[in-house]
MARGUTI-839822 format. One line per field, with one value per residue: residue number from 1; residue in one letter; x, z, y of N, C-alpha, C in turn. Coordinates in pm, whole numbers, plus 50000, padded with zeros to 5 digits. Example, Ala and Ser with C-alpha at 12.3 -4.5 7.8 and 13.67 -1.06 7.14 Angstrom:
<atoms>
nr: 1|2;
rest: A|S;
n.x: 51319|51285;
n.z: 50780|50708;
n.y: 49431|49775;
ca.x: 51230|51367;
ca.z: 50780|50714;
ca.y: 49550|49894;
c.x: 51320|51290;
c.z: 50780|50787;
c.y: 49670|50003;
</atoms>
This chain:
<atoms>
nr: 1|2|3|4|5|6|7|8|9|10|11|12|13|14|15|16|17|18|19|20|21|22|23|24|25|26|27|28|29|30|31|32|33|34|35|36|37|38|39|40|41|42|43|44|45|46|47|48|49|50|51|52|53|54|55|56|57|58|59|60|61|62|63|64|65|66|67|68|69|70|71|72|73|74|75|76|77|78|79|80|81|82|83|84|85|86|87|88|89|90|91|92|93|94|95|96|97|98|99|100|101|102|103|104|105|106|107|108|109|110|111|112|113|114|115|116|117|118|119|120|121|122|123|124|125|126|127|128|129|130|131|132|133|134|135|136|137|138|139|140|141|142|143|144|145|146|147|148|149|150|151|152|153|154|155|156|157|158|159|160|161|162|163|164|165|166|167|168|169|170|171|172|173|174|175|176|177|178|179|180|181|182|183|184|185|186|187|188|189|190|191|192|193|194|195|196|197|198|199|200|201|202|203|204|205|206|207|208|209|210|211|212|213|214|215|216|217|218|219|220|221|222|223|224|225|226|227|228|229|230|231|232|233|234|235|236|237|238|239|240|241|242|243|244|245|246|247|248|249|250|251|252|253|254|255|256|257|258|259|260|261|262|263|264|265|266|267|268|269|270|271;
rest: M|P|P|S|I|H|A|Q|F|L|G|G|Y|R|L|Q|N|A|S|G|E|D|L|P|L|P|A|T|H|H|A|R|L|L|L|A|Y|L|L|L|H|E|G|R|S|F|M|R|A|Y|L|A|G|T|F|W|P|D|L|P|E|K|T|A|R|R|R|L|S|Q|A|L|W|R|V|R|Q|I|W|D|G|I|A|G|Q|G|N|S|I|C|I|R|E|D|A|R|H|E|L|D|V|T|R|F|Q|Q|A|L|R|A|A|S|Q|S|T|G|R|D|R|Y|A|H|L|Q|Q|A|L|A|L|Y|Q|G|P|L|L|N|G|Y|Y|E|D|W|L|L|L|Q|R|E|Q|L|H|E|H|Y|L|K|A|L|E|S|C|A|E|Y|D|L|Q|R|G|A|Y|S|Q|A|L|K|W|A|L|R|L|E|E|S|E|P|L|H|E|G|A|H|R|L|L|I|H|L|Y|D|L|L|E|Q|R|E|Q|A|V|A|Q|Y|E|K|L|R|Q|L|L|A|N|E|L|S|A|P|P|S|A|A|T|E|D|L|F|A|R|V|Q|A|R|A|R|T|P|R|P|S|L|I|D|S|A|P|L|F|A|L|S|D|S|A|L|P|M|I|G|R|E|D|L;
n.x: 50084|50065|50218|50031|49901|49859|49700|49703|49537|49394|49458|49720|49988|50056|50203|50178|50285|50139|50204|50202|50422|50599|50617|50840|50765|50652|50899|50869|50672|50456|50442|50357|50106|49982|49959|49788|49561|49476|49418|49214|49021|48965|48876|48813|48921|49168|49245|49568|49619|49432|49515|49769|49702|49565|49755|49974|49893|49994|50192|50321|50147|50302|50526|50401|50291|50525|50622|50423|50468|50715|50642|50468|50649|50801|50608|50566|50802|50755|50511|50368|50104|49967|49809|49910|49874|49875|49677|49552|49526|49506|49409|49529|49328|49383|49520|49595|49475|49420|49233|49212|49024|48820|48731|48638|48423|48266|48196|48038|47833|47725|47633|47431|47242|47156|47024|46997|47196|47358|47398|47539|47773|47885|47934|48125|48332|48388|48475|48706|48872|48912|49170|49240|49230|49181|49469|49635|49821|49864|49761|49629|49398|49206|49179|49066|48781|48706|48833|48692|48432|48463|48543|48313|48139|48266|48228|47948|47919|48039|47858|47628|47703|47746|47486|47348|47466|47400|47118|47086|47180|47452|47653|47925|48061|47938|48039|48308|48287|48180|48387|48581|48449|48441|48717|48777|48623|48643|48477|48223|47931|47724|47860|47991|47764|47652|47855|47835|47583|47623|47822|47668|47473|47641|47691|47900|47932|48101|48271|48085|48024|48277|48305|48106|48208|48443|48344|48208|48417|48564|48386|48358|48620|48683|48463|48337|48089|47806|47713|47456|47095|46990|47206|47242|46998|47015|47237|47135|46944|47115|47248|47030|46965|47195|47165|46941|46962|46877|46768|46917|46769|46724|46718|46450|46486|46670|47026|47213|47190|47092|47100|46971|46831|46953|47264|47399|47398|47710|47940|48173|48110|48087|48338;
n.z: 50000|49907|50061|50251|50103|50099|49912|49810|49617|49589|49535|49473|49451|49641|49819|50081|50339|50560|50806|50779|50665|50411|50079|49803|49481|49176|48917|48671|48478|48332|48461|48716|48651|48549|48777|48929|48762|48763|49036|49071|48921|49050|49082|48823|48519|48269|47925|47786|47539|47538|47754|47662|47436|47559|47718|47549|47290|47047|46960|46777|46809|46899|47011|47206|47373|47472|47618|47809|47949|48061|48227|48401|48528|48668|48844|49004|49143|49348|49462|49485|49394|49165|48923|48637|48438|48133|47887|48030|48285|48625|48961|49219|49383|49648|49731|49960|50008|50035|49935|49900|49736|49718|49985|50006|49825|49954|50188|50081|49972|50207|50318|50138|50208|50452|50699|50837|51127|51105|50830|50785|50930|50779|50543|50631|50682|50421|50309|50454|50348|50090|49944|49727|49362|49173|49127|49086|48867|48670|48336|48159|47909|47988|48251|48304|48304|48527|48727|48714|48782|49050|49164|49131|49302|49541|49555|49578|49824|49992|49954|50065|50335|50409|50375|50569|50810|50791|50809|51070|51212|51262|51178|51159|51115|50878|50720|50695|50533|50304|50227|50154|49934|49760|49722|49587|49356|49205|49030|49100|49142|49324|49557|49627|49670|49889|50076|50097|50215|50457|50581|50623|50802|51015|51087|50966|50778|50619|50516|50368|50167|50050|49952|49758|49579|49506|49366|49159|49019|48944|48774|48573|48474|48399|48262|48137|48230|48431|48784|48869|48865|49102|49279|49279|49391|49647|49746|49746|49950|50164|50178|50240|50498|50626|50629|50785|51069|51201|51353|51180|50933|50801|50462|50248|49984|49778|49806|49662|49398|49440|49282|49383|49691|49817|49806|49512|49453|49479|49313|49207|48946|48850|48798;
n.y: 49880|50219|50513|50761|51059|51410|51644|51977|52189|52420|52736|52695|52464|52198|51935|51699|51470|51219|51318|51586|51700|51871|51749|51684|51821|51661|51636|51774|52008|51888|51642|51717|51822|51594|51427|51591|51597|51328|51293|51481|51362|51129|50788|50744|50591|50630|50609|50560|50682|50887|51053|51121|51271|51479|51614|51655|51769|51863|51701|51414|51100|50879|51002|51159|50963|50852|51068|51077|50837|50900|51115|50984|50812|50999|51101|50877|50869|51035|50959|50650|50589|50545|50353|50185|49983|49805|49964|50166|50421|50511|50617|50415|50168|50110|50328|50577|50895|51248|51526|51873|51995|51803|51797|52059|52050|51858|51994|52200|52046|51938|52176|52242|52062|52137|52370|52704|52758|52529|52505|52741|52686|52477|52614|52797|52621|52534|52777|52824|52633|52713|52851|52995|53026|52723|52530|52756|52957|52774|52703|52532|52414|52218|52270|52519|52548|52392|52536|52780|52697|52609|52849|53004|52868|52927|53208|53217|53093|53283|53496|53380|53345|53611|53710|53559|53653|53921|53915|53825|54030|54053|54256|54336|54094|54017|54218|54141|53911|54033|54202|54014|53908|54128|54160|53927|53947|54220|54366|54296|54420|54385|54311|54549|54704|54576|54628|54908|54928|54788|54945|55167|55065|55017|55269|55400|55621|55776|55583|55442|55627|55650|55392|55383|55577|55453|55231|55365|55491|55266|55123|55315|55332|55066|54958|55164|55254|55356|55323|55080|55118|55016|55041|55319|55397|55284|55427|55686|55662|55615|55860|56022|55929|56008|56283|56308|56183|55866|55558|55288|55083|54757|54734|54637|54565|54339|54306|54176|53941|53609|53303|53086|52987|52781|52611|52452|52099|51958|51762|51506|51485|51739|51812;
ca.x: 50000|50148|50197|49925|49942|49761|49722|49635|49536|49320|49550|49854|50018|50134|50187|50226|50263|50039|50251|50196|50550|50595|50683|50883|50670|50707|51009|50837|50540|50356|50426|50273|49969|49929|49916|49670|49448|49429|49357|49088|48926|48979|48765|48802|49037|49187|49331|49693|49607|49354|49600|49875|49643|49525|49871|50066|49808|50063|50298|50276|50098|50410|50607|50319|50280|50654|50625|50332|50538|50817|50575|50418|50765|50838|50506|50587|50915|50700|50400|50338|49962|49911|49807|49928|49891|49807|49653|49477|49593|49411|49455|49513|49217|49433|49600|49537|49502|49320|49239|49136|48909|48715|48678|48562|48296|48188|48140|47930|47723|47663|47560|47311|47149|47134|46963|47031|47332|47436|47438|47641|47896|47943|47986|48250|48433|48427|48550|48839|48951|48939|49283|49265|49184|49233|49598|49668|49948|49860|49662|49587|49257|49119|49173|49002|48640|48700|48871|48582|48320|48494|48544|48174|48086|48326|48160|47813|47932|48061|47731|47536|47747|47718|47341|47310|47506|47322|46982|47083|47230|47597|47698|48071|48101|47892|48133|48428|48256|48161|48519|48642|48380|48490|48855|48780|48558|48635|48369|48097|47864|47647|47948|48005|47636|47642|47946|47774|47472|47677|47885|47557|47418|47740|47704|48028|47879|48212|48314|47983|48044|48403|48283|48031|48298|48535|48270|48179|48540|48600|48299|48390|48750|48690|48350|48277|47948|47775|47651|47320|46987|46977|47313|47212|46886|47068|47323|47048|46887|47223|47267|46915|46979|47305|47113|46841|47001|46776|46814|46925|46685|46765|46631|46383|46533|46790|47149|47277|47099|47133|47020|46891|46857|47039|47373|47375|47469|47838|48000|48284|48066|48103|48473;
ca.z: 50000|49902|50175|50235|50048|50110|49802|49821|49484|49593|49561|49429|49435|49757|49858|50215|50386|50666|50922|50748|50612|50266|49989|49678|49371|49058|48866|48552|48468|48288|48564|48821|48602|48537|48910|48966|48680|48811|49169|49054|48859|49123|49056|48679|48451|48141|47827|47765|47421|47576|47835|47576|47353|47644|47768|47440|47170|46924|46927|46720|46915|46956|47096|47320|47465|47539|47719|47916|48029|48138|48332|48498|48605|48760|48949|49094|49229|49462|49523|49406|49407|49030|48854|48495|48367|48003|47819|48114|48401|48725|49099|49275|49477|49785|49755|50059|49972|50073|49841|49953|49648|49760|50114|49974|49765|50056|50278|50008|49962|50340|50335|50056|50272|50587|50711|50955|51182|51051|50693|50800|50975|50666|50450|50688|50660|50280|50284|50512|50260|49962|49959|49600|49244|49152|49059|49043|48797|48559|48243|48060|47870|48064|48389|48319|48339|48665|48812|48716|48856|49193|49207|49141|49426|49649|49562|49630|49968|50056|49952|50159|50471|50433|50389|50697|50918|50777|50857|51215|51275|51287|51067|51148|51052|50739|50652|50662|50415|50189|50184|50080|49806|49675|49689|49490|49233|49218|48950|49150|49194|49441|49674|49664|49723|50023|50162|50122|50308|50588|50641|50669|50922|51122|51105|50910|50656|50531|50448|50268|50055|49985|49877|49638|49487|49454|49265|49044|48942|48888|48661|48467|48416|48344|48175|48082|48266|48564|48874|48834|48933|49239|49358|49294|49483|49781|49788|49776|50082|50262|50192|50310|50639|50679|50652|50891|51145|51272|51356|51049|50912|50689|50347|50201|49850|49784|49775|49555|49355|49450|49188|49457|49833|49859|49714|49430|49490|49411|49316|49114|48808|48807|48750;
ca.y: 50000|50340|50603|50859|51188|51518|51738|52106|52250|52546|52844|52662|52321|52156|51795|51669|51334|51208|51395|51728|51747|51896|51655|51747|51808|51595|51718|51854|52072|51792|51540|51776|51831|51458|51386|51671|51554|51198|51311|51554|51270|51002|50697|50723|50534|50697|50544|50630|50767|51006|51141|51173|51375|51591|51687|51686|51762|51905|51605|51286|51012|50798|51089|51199|50849|50839|51175|51035|50736|50969|51191|50888|50767|51107|51104|50763|50897|51109|50885|50530|50561|50544|50223|50209|49858|49801|50090|50258|50480|50561|50612|50281|50156|50106|50448|50668|51033|51350|51638|51987|52019|51711|51844|52181|52008|51790|52096|52266|51952|51934|52301|52238|51970|52187|52502|52782|52760|52416|52542|52844|52621|52404|52714|52848|52517|52541|52900|52809|52546|52779|52942|53062|52952|52588|52521|52892|52963|52679|52757|52434|52427|52128|52317|52649|52534|52344|52650|52877|52639|52613|52990|53047|52811|53005|53337|53194|53066|53413|53568|53317|53376|53753|53725|53502|53744|54043|53892|53807|54153|54047|54338|54336|53969|54025|54306|54064|53829|54120|54248|53904|53898|54237|54132|53818|53992|54366|54422|54242|54538|54347|54314|54690|54751|54520|54702|55040|54906|54750|55063|55251|55004|55033|55414|55444|55683|55818|55462|55410|55720|55612|55268|55420|55646|55351|55156|55452|55507|55135|55095|55409|55300|54931|54924|55287|55245|55408|55224|55042|55192|54965|55101|55462|55408|55257|55537|55800|55638|55634|56004|56077|55897|56088|56417|56299|56064|55787|55418|55224|54967|54672|54758|54517|54528|54255|54376|54101|53835|53470|53225|52990|53003|52671|52584|52334|51977|51956|51629|51491|51495|51876|51827;
c.x: 50089|50121|50088|49982|49827|49794|49638|49648|49461|49415|49692|49872|50110|50101|50248|50205|50164|50076|50248|50326|50540|50673|50733|50778|50733|50795|50972|50695|50432|50336|50339|50127|49904|49880|49791|49547|49390|49363|49223|48979|48936|48854|48744|48933|49046|49279|49457|49685|49533|49441|49712|49822|49603|49644|49971|49991|49880|50173|50240|50241|50210|50495|50530|50306|50412|50667|50534|50401|50646|50755|50523|50532|50804|50736|50531|50712|50871|50597|50361|50192|49891|49921|49816|49955|49815|49792|49579|49559|49487|49479|49430|49402|49263|49516|49528|49575|49388|49342|49154|49014|48792|48651|48595|48425|48207|48123|48025|47808|47649|47583|47429|47203|47112|47064|47020|47177|47417|47485|47552|47774|47964|48001|48117|48363|48482|48513|48691|48930|48991|49048|49318|49217|49252|49362|49639|49809|49960|49743|49625|49437|49165|49093|49081|48856|48625|48732|48756|48463|48344|48494|48401|48110|48140|48255|48018|47817|47956|47932|47634|47573|47720|47569|47294|47344|47431|47184|46976|47146|47377|47668|47851|48121|48058|47987|48259|48404|48246|48294|48594|48580|48428|48635|48865|48724|48540|48521|48231|48021|47780|47731|47969|47878|47616|47734|47891|47666|47524|47747|47778|47497|47512|47769|47843|47998|47990|48266|48215|47999|48170|48386|48206|48122|48398|48469|48248|48303|48580|48517|48328|48520|48751|48582|48287|48126|47927|47725|47507|47219|46972|47083|47286|47098|46933|47151|47241|46985|46991|47246|47152|46923|47090|47258|47012|46869|46884|46825|46809|46836|46739|46667|46572|46433|46658|46912|47230|47188|47163|47041|46929|46926|46947|47147|47345|47448|47598|47897|48110|48240|48081|48244|48484;
c.z: 50000|50022|50145|50182|50064|50003|49823|49688|49480|49634|49515|49412|49551|49790|49996|50246|50502|50790|50898|50696|50461|50190|49866|49570|49259|48979|48749|48559|48433|48390|48678|48776|48587|48673|48952|48890|48732|48948|49159|48992|48923|49105|48908|48624|48312|48051|47807|47645|47453|47655|47751|47489|47432|47683|47659|47307|47040|46882|46859|46834|46980|47051|47222|47422|47539|47648|47837|48007|48116|48254|48441|48587|48707|48874|49051|49179|49356|49537|49432|49420|49273|48972|48704|48417|48234|47944|47902|48235|48496|48862|49152|49379|49622|49821|49853|50023|50017|49986|49894|49866|49687|49890|50096|49918|49867|50151|50211|49996|50096|50365|50258|50116|50414|50583|50833|50995|51126|50911|50697|50841|50861|50563|50500|50667|50515|50252|50343|50423|50131|49980|49830|49485|49231|49070|49000|48983|48682|48467|48131|48033|47956|48205|48407|48362|48484|48762|48825|48796|49007|49245|49221|49268|49547|49665|49619|49780|50045|50063|50057|50304|50505|50455|50525|50811|50911|50838|51008|51289|51309|51176|51048|51081|50906|50657|50610|50538|50290|50137|50108|49942|49710|49631|49580|49355|49237|49139|48989|49217|49318|49568|49720|49726|49866|50120|50195|50229|50448|50656|50695|50799|51041|51152|51067|50775|50563|50452|50339|50145|49977|49902|49749|49534|49425|49343|49140|48956|48873|48765|48543|48397|48342|48240|48106|48108|48405|48656|48832|48911|49078|49331|49382|49394|49627|49831|49821|49914|50192|50285|50267|50460|50704|50711|50766|50972|51215|51271|51219|51045|50795|50575|50297|50065|49861|49739|49669|49524|49376|49362|49261|49603|49886|49757|49633|49487|49410|49423|49215|48969|48758|48762|48610;
c.y: 50125|50429|50705|50991|51287|51622|51863|52179|52383|52658|52816|52513|52282|52012|51775|51522|51335|51287|51545|51786|51763|51791|51730|51725|51725|51690|51808|51907|51969|51680|51591|51781|51693|51408|51461|51623|51423|51210|51383|51466|51131|50917|50670|50668|50596|50616|50628|50725|50897|51103|51201|51287|51497|51677|51726|51683|51794|51807|51482|51190|50932|50881|51129|51086|50827|50947|51139|50934|50801|51048|51098|50837|50873|51120|50994|50779|50969|51026|50769|50492|50555|50404|50251|50083|49862|49939|50192|50302|50534|50563|50471|50278|50158|50230|50541|50811|51123|51471|51753|52018|51929|51756|51971|52145|51938|51889|52170|52174|51941|52061|52300|52149|52016|52322|52573|52775|52646|52448|52644|52783|52546|52502|52773|52748|52521|52663|52894|52726|52616|52885|53016|52976|52816|52591|52656|52896|52866|52717|52660|52444|52341|52179|52437|52639|52488|52458|52748|52824|52646|52756|53042|52993|52887|53139|53322|53165|53195|53493|53512|53347|53522|53777|53673|53598|53875|54026|53875|53925|54152|54125|54337|54209|53967|54112|54232|53977|53917|54174|54139|53888|54005|54211|54026|53859|54143|54430|54367|54357|54507|54348|54458|54744|54700|54595|54840|55027|54873|54866|55157|55196|55018|55180|55463|55508|55730|55699|55423|55499|55683|55485|55295|55486|55548|55271|55240|55468|55377|55103|55187|55371|55166|54903|55044|55290|55305|55297|55197|55126|55145|55026|55249|55484|55386|55375|55662|55785|55656|55783|56069|56049|55978|56231|56420|56174|55999|55643|55355|55102|54887|54692|54628|54472|54443|54333|54305|53983|53699|53389|53127|53007|52894|52650|52458|52214|51971|51818|51619|51502|51638|51904|51769;
</atoms>
C-alpha cells in the first residue's frame, strides 16, 4: 500500500505526507499536472492515448505516449499511488490520499442539505479550505472550466454567509465576508452595494460614501458604465439617512441576487 498523500490545489500546488511534512513536487510541469488531473478525477480510469492527447496535443501520438510514460515515472518517484497497467491509468484503489478540492465540495454539499446555523457552519468550513483559484498559475485548457466552477461556488458561499450574518444583525462579521467577496471579484457590483449598506448600518457613513465612489470610478475605468439603478437608489437612501440621522433599518430590497437560496449539489461529476 502506498503512503498517504495530502494534496492542496486550491491556491497553488502543495503535497504533504500524513505527518503534514511537505513533499517534493514531481520534477516537471507535465508530471505535476498529470498527478493533479488523476487526483481531481479520482475513481476514473483513462486510456493512455487520451491522456497523451490531452497533455501533448501538438505532438505525434508515439512521441506523446513516450512523454506520458516519462511523466508517469516522475510522478511515481514522489507517490506510488498510480496504477498504469496496460493501456489505462488511474489512481490505485488502495491508495490513501486526501484532496482539499474534495473536502471543499463535501462541505458545500453538506451546506446544501442543511439550514440555519448548521448550513452556516458548513459554508464556513468550505471557505476556510478555499485558499485561492484551483491550481493557480497553471493555464491548461482542461483546467480552466473546473477552476471557474469552483470559484463560482466560492463566491456563492461568501454571499450566503454575508446574507446570513446580515439577517441576524451580525453586521461586522457580514462586513468581513463582503470584503472578501469584493477582493475576489472587484467588478461584482452586488458586493460593493452590500458594503455600502453594511457601512451605513454600522454608522460608518464616510466609508459608505468612499465605497460608492470607489465603485463609480472602477465601473467608469473598466466598463465605461455608471453604477446600476439599484446602487444609485441605495446610495440615495444612505445620503438621506446621513442628513436625517435615525436608527438604520435593513432595506427590504435585495442587495445582491442569489440564483437559489440553497447551494447546488456539488459532486465529482462537476469536474
